[in-house]
DRENMARDO-216300 format. One record per residue (C-alpha): x, z, y; residue number from 1; residue in one letter. Coordinates in Angstrom, 3 decimals, always signed. Example, Ala and Ser with C-alpha at 12.3 -4.5 7.8 and 13.67 -1.06 7.14 Angstrom:
2
> x|z|y|seq|type
> +12.300|+7.800|-4.500|1|A
> +13.670|+7.140|-1.060|2|S
***
This chain:
271
> x|z|y|seq|type
> +23.963|+7.897|+7.062|1|M
> +27.218|+7.326|+4.168|2|T
> +26.676|+10.246|+2.113|3|S
> +24.333|+9.916|-1.018|4|P
> +20.812|+10.090|-0.808|5|I
> +19.038|+12.814|-2.888|6|H
> +15.742|+11.573|-4.192|7|W
> +14.765|+14.307|-6.553|8|N
> +13.438|+11.423|-8.840|9|A
> +12.801|+13.867|-11.502|10|E
> +10.375|+15.846|-9.765|11|A
> +8.450|+12.946|-8.657|12|L
> +8.355|+11.321|-11.985|13|W
> +6.758|+14.609|-13.429|14|E
> +3.869|+14.673|-10.642|15|A
> +3.306|+11.236|-11.476|16|V
> +3.568|+10.047|-15.167|17|A
> +0.621|+12.384|-16.300|18|P
> -1.588|+10.083|-14.217|19|R
> +0.282|+6.766|-14.850|20|L
> +1.279|+6.664|-18.894|21|P
> +4.933|+4.647|-19.029|22|G
> +5.593|+5.168|-15.260|23|F
> +9.503|+4.885|-14.939|24|T
> +11.382|+4.992|-11.481|25|I
> +14.456|+3.080|-10.637|26|D
> +16.608|+3.968|-8.012|27|I
> +19.051|+0.934|-6.667|28|L
> +21.836|+1.345|-4.074|29|P
> +21.288|-2.772|-2.985|30|S
> +18.908|-5.378|-4.229|31|V
> +17.602|-8.614|-2.411|32|D
> +13.880|-7.420|-2.215|33|S
> +12.381|-4.696|-4.139|34|S
> +9.345|-6.706|-4.590|35|N
> +11.325|-10.070|-5.498|36|T
> +12.992|-7.724|-8.044|37|E
> +9.780|-6.225|-9.776|38|L
> +8.399|-9.517|-9.514|39|M
> +11.377|-11.254|-11.841|40|R
> +10.655|-8.258|-14.860|41|R
> +7.069|-9.288|-14.709|42|A
> +7.884|-12.778|-15.377|43|R
> +10.121|-11.385|-18.591|44|T
> +7.020|-9.596|-19.917|45|G
> +7.906|-6.222|-18.227|46|D
> +4.869|-5.051|-16.752|47|T
> +5.291|-0.954|-17.205|48|A
> +3.979|+0.879|-14.142|49|P
> +7.144|+0.980|-12.285|50|T
> +8.952|+2.323|-8.753|51|L
> +11.702|+0.887|-7.294|52|L
> +13.471|+2.085|-4.388|53|V
> +16.054|+0.397|-2.802|54|A
> +18.513|+2.349|-0.660|55|E
> +19.229|-1.135|+0.710|56|Q
> +18.004|-4.465|+0.611|57|Q
> +20.012|-7.693|+1.509|58|T
> +16.794|-10.067|+1.737|59|A
> +13.946|-7.452|+2.259|60|G
> +10.835|-9.422|+3.567|61|R
> +7.308|-8.610|+5.129|62|G
> +4.005|-10.426|+5.416|63|R
> +4.142|-14.177|+6.178|64|M
> +8.175|-14.535|+5.283|65|G
> +9.341|-11.579|+8.057|66|K
> +12.868|-10.003|+7.196|67|P
> +13.109|-6.153|+6.764|68|W
> +16.541|-4.898|+7.559|69|A
> +17.645|-1.259|+7.253|70|S
> +20.750|+0.695|+7.013|71|S
> +21.355|+3.189|+4.591|72|L
> +18.680|+6.331|+4.766|73|G
> +17.064|+4.582|+7.958|74|D
> +14.285|+3.456|+6.469|75|S
> +12.674|+4.336|+3.342|76|L
> +11.914|+0.883|+1.210|77|M
> +10.008|+0.705|-2.300|78|F
> +7.633|-1.299|-4.647|79|S
> +5.692|-0.041|-6.861|80|L
> +4.216|-2.481|-9.673|81|G
> +1.653|-1.644|-12.471|82|L
> -1.229|-3.731|-13.897|83|P
> -4.611|-3.545|-12.308|84|L
> -7.842|-4.657|-12.822|85|T
> -10.177|-4.229|-9.975|86|P
> -13.492|-6.001|-9.805|87|Q
> -12.542|-7.115|-6.080|88|D
> -9.092|-7.105|-4.552|89|W
> -10.374|-7.570|-1.152|90|S
> -9.589|-4.551|+1.482|91|G
> -6.711|-3.519|-0.963|92|L
> -4.059|-3.465|+1.733|93|S
> -6.180|-1.611|+3.903|94|L
> -7.148|+1.215|+1.725|95|A
> -3.195|+1.443|+0.867|96|V
> -2.574|+1.623|+4.807|97|G
> -4.860|+4.262|+5.233|98|Q
> -3.674|+6.312|+2.323|99|V
> -0.331|+6.229|+3.636|100|L
> -1.556|+7.053|+7.033|101|A
> -3.368|+10.430|+5.739|102|E
> -0.295|+11.510|+3.428|103|A
> +1.994|+11.263|+6.325|104|L
> +0.027|+12.720|+9.027|105|Q
> -3.164|+14.532|+7.169|106|P
> -6.369|+14.792|+9.450|107|G
> -4.254|+12.616|+12.220|108|G
> -1.941|+15.083|+13.640|109|G
> -1.501|+17.958|+15.703|110|T
> -2.849|+17.718|+19.554|111|S
> -0.106|+15.880|+21.830|112|G
> +1.302|+13.878|+18.724|113|Q
> +0.985|+10.326|+18.592|114|P
> -1.435|+9.015|+15.959|115|R
> -0.615|+7.015|+13.262|116|I
> -3.320|+4.030|+12.774|117|G
> -3.600|+0.922|+11.153|118|I
> -3.230|-2.270|+12.073|119|K
> -4.929|-5.147|+10.483|120|W
> -4.260|-6.047|+7.812|121|P
> -1.536|-4.177|+6.625|122|N
> +0.907|-2.188|+9.364|123|D
> +1.104|+1.154|+10.098|124|L
> +1.287|+1.921|+13.794|125|W
> +1.825|+4.916|+16.192|126|L
> -0.560|+4.991|+19.279|127|E
> +1.465|+2.754|+21.748|128|G
> +1.563|-0.078|+19.605|129|D
> +4.783|+0.764|+18.112|130|R
> +5.180|-0.397|+14.408|131|K
> +6.139|+2.680|+11.771|132|L
> +5.391|+0.901|+8.347|133|A
> +4.950|-2.517|+6.737|134|G
> +3.179|-3.040|+3.805|135|I
> +3.422|-6.362|+1.609|136|L
> +1.186|-6.933|-1.347|137|I
> +1.639|-9.557|-4.147|138|E
> -0.451|-10.122|-7.251|139|T
> +0.804|-12.016|-10.232|140|A
> -0.490|-13.154|-14.103|141|H
> +1.919|-13.793|-16.452|142|F
> +0.556|-14.642|-19.681|143|G
> -2.208|-11.962|-21.603|144|P
> -2.802|-8.950|-20.161|145|G
> -4.175|-7.829|-16.853|146|P
> -3.087|-8.906|-13.355|147|R
> +0.585|-7.054|-12.264|148|Q
> +0.038|-5.940|-8.671|149|V
> +2.622|-5.029|-6.652|150|I
> +2.695|-2.787|-3.709|151|V
> +5.899|-3.020|-1.078|152|G
> +6.177|-0.430|+1.434|153|V
> +8.719|-0.236|+4.108|154|G
> +8.596|+3.060|+6.440|155|I
> +11.018|+3.266|+9.362|156|N
> +12.518|+6.835|+8.705|157|I
> +14.910|+6.975|+11.576|158|R
> +14.921|+5.513|+15.203|159|P
> +16.182|+1.555|+14.991|160|R
> +17.388|-0.898|+17.584|161|P
> +14.548|-2.861|+19.222|162|E
> +16.142|-6.097|+19.821|163|Q
> +14.689|-9.325|+18.033|164|N
> +11.709|-7.421|+17.161|165|L
> +8.116|-9.288|+18.103|166|S
> +6.935|-4.786|+18.009|167|T
> +8.616|-1.925|+19.395|168|P
> +9.318|+0.210|+16.625|169|P
> +8.382|+3.817|+15.869|170|A
> +9.685|+6.003|+13.459|171|C
> +8.480|+9.257|+11.098|172|L
> +11.296|+11.245|+13.067|173|Q
> +9.163|+10.634|+16.415|174|D
> +6.511|+12.574|+14.520|175|L
> +8.965|+15.593|+13.190|176|D
> +12.493|+15.208|+13.286|177|P
> +12.930|+16.686|+9.590|178|R
> +11.481|+13.519|+8.133|179|W
> +14.083|+11.884|+5.438|180|E
> +13.508|+9.310|+2.824|181|A
> +13.613|+11.194|+0.152|182|P
> +10.613|+13.878|+1.637|183|T
> +8.533|+10.427|+2.576|184|A
> +8.684|+9.056|-0.801|185|L
> +7.912|+12.207|-2.325|186|A
> +4.747|+12.607|-0.160|187|T
> +3.196|+9.102|-0.110|188|V
> +3.659|+8.302|-3.961|189|I
> +1.246|+10.175|-5.697|190|P
> -1.686|+9.157|-2.977|191|A
> -0.904|+5.713|-3.428|192|L
> -1.045|+6.076|-7.276|193|V
> -4.443|+7.707|-6.625|194|D
> -5.600|+5.083|-4.359|195|C
> -4.592|+2.304|-6.603|196|L
> -6.338|+3.924|-9.611|197|Q
> -9.565|+4.889|-7.238|198|R
> -9.444|+1.005|-5.620|199|F
> -9.549|-0.119|-9.338|200|E
> -12.561|+1.705|-10.338|201|A
> -14.319|+1.578|-7.105|202|E
> -12.880|-1.095|-4.769|203|G
> -12.686|-0.581|-0.818|204|F
> -16.211|+0.938|-0.457|205|A
> -14.943|+4.559|-0.705|206|P
> -11.929|+3.643|+1.770|207|F
> -13.881|+2.021|+4.539|208|R
> -14.940|+5.380|+6.609|209|T
> -11.340|+6.666|+6.834|210|A
> -9.928|+3.453|+7.648|211|F
> -12.426|+3.010|+10.547|212|A
> -10.567|+6.166|+12.110|213|A
> -7.884|+4.745|+11.855|214|R
> -8.269|+1.164|+12.918|215|D
> -6.247|+0.632|+15.901|216|L
> -7.826|-2.694|+16.868|217|L
> -11.482|-1.810|+16.956|218|R
> -12.560|-2.077|+20.822|219|G
> -9.918|-3.826|+21.729|220|R
> -9.382|-7.914|+22.587|221|P
> -7.236|-9.845|+20.142|222|V
> -5.489|-12.769|+20.421|223|R
> -5.517|-14.567|+16.672|224|L
> -2.739|-17.133|+15.781|225|S
> -4.710|-20.062|+16.740|226|D
> -5.063|-19.036|+20.211|227|G
> -8.505|-17.668|+19.697|228|T
> -9.389|-14.632|+21.889|229|H
> -12.178|-12.325|+21.081|230|G
> -13.010|-8.508|+20.502|231|M
> -12.040|-6.335|+17.466|232|A
> -15.209|-5.029|+16.193|233|E
> -13.959|-3.078|+12.906|234|G
> -13.866|-4.632|+9.347|235|V
> -16.487|-5.815|+7.343|236|G
> -17.331|-4.164|+3.401|237|A
> -15.053|-6.349|+1.930|238|E
> -12.264|-5.777|+4.597|239|G
> -12.398|-8.795|+6.679|240|A
> -11.634|-8.534|+10.727|241|L
> -15.005|-8.882|+12.455|242|L
> -13.988|-10.369|+15.978|243|V
> -16.836|-11.309|+18.404|244|R
> -15.316|-14.647|+20.013|245|T
> -17.295|-16.930|+22.141|246|A
> -18.511|-18.679|+19.717|247|G
> -19.883|-15.784|+17.885|248|G
> -18.988|-12.951|+15.400|249|L
> -16.076|-14.257|+12.944|250|Q
> -14.648|-12.694|+9.820|251|Q
> -11.001|-12.975|+9.318|252|I
> -9.942|-12.940|+5.979|253|T
> -6.744|-14.574|+5.378|254|S
> -3.301|-12.566|+5.582|255|S
> -1.603|-15.531|+6.925|256|E
> -3.466|-15.317|+10.018|257|V
> -1.692|-13.144|+12.920|258|S
> -3.803|-10.919|+14.631|259|V
> -2.347|-9.381|+17.959|260|R
> -3.785|-6.956|+20.716|261|P
> -3.921|-9.288|+23.270|262|A
> -2.313|-8.168|+26.505|263|P
> -3.989|-5.969|+29.132|264|A
> -5.090|-8.308|+31.885|265|A
> -3.375|-7.641|+35.268|266|P
> -4.748|-4.836|+37.568|267|A
> -6.709|-6.493|+40.719|268|A
> -5.267|-5.858|+44.022|269|P
> -5.929|-3.170|+45.882|270|A
> -7.955|-4.061|+48.930|271|R
***
C-alpha cells in the first residue's frame, strides 16, 4: 500500500485523553523502533503518556531481540508509554495479551472462525499455531518519579510471506477482510489503557480467568529452550507458566525462556 494511511488520531485522542491526562499521539512515517524511540524520550525526562505509531520500522524488534519487519499498512506497529506503579509487575504481558485478544475478537468470535488465543508469555496466535501478534514490554526508571512502562505491539493486518519465520504467520484479515491498521488501532488502544490502569490497581488477578479461556498451551505438550519436555498446566496466580515435567511441576517465569508446543508424535503404523 502506497497511499497515505488515515489514522483518525483526533478521535482516538478524544476517546483516551479523559482517562489518561497529558496523553499525546505521535504518528511517525518511519522509525527504528517505536519502543526504542519512547525509551530515548524517557531518558531525557519525557515520560508523559504517549502513543507512538510507526508506519514503518527499520529496526523493529520483538522478545529476545527478534526482528519485526513489515511493509506499509501490512502491520499495525505501536508503543504506548506511561508511568506505572503496580505493586507487582508479574503477569503484565499476559493481561495485555488477554485484553488485546478480547478487543479484536470479543467473546472468541463466531462459529467457524479461528479463535485468537494467547501463547505464553506474549504472543497472540490463531488456532492452528499461526502467529497474529507480538507484545514487547519494557520498563525503566530514570531519576525521580515512577517507573516508565513501554508496551510495544505488532499485529499482522494483511497476509505476509512465511519465509524465514519460525512460526507461520496469521493476520487479522484472516478473520475479516475489512480489517485495516487504523481500525485495529482504534479498537485496541482504549482497551489497552483500561488494562494498564486496572493492572496498576489490582495486578494480574482480575485477568487470570479470562486468560485461561484463551490459553493455547494449557493441556498441550511443550518444549522449553533447555530441551526439557513437559505438559503445560496453565498459569499460576502471578502469571508463571506451570509445566509438569518428569522432575515435577516447574514454574516458568523468565521471559528469556522460549516455550514451544512440542511436535505431535507420529501416528502408529496400521496393523
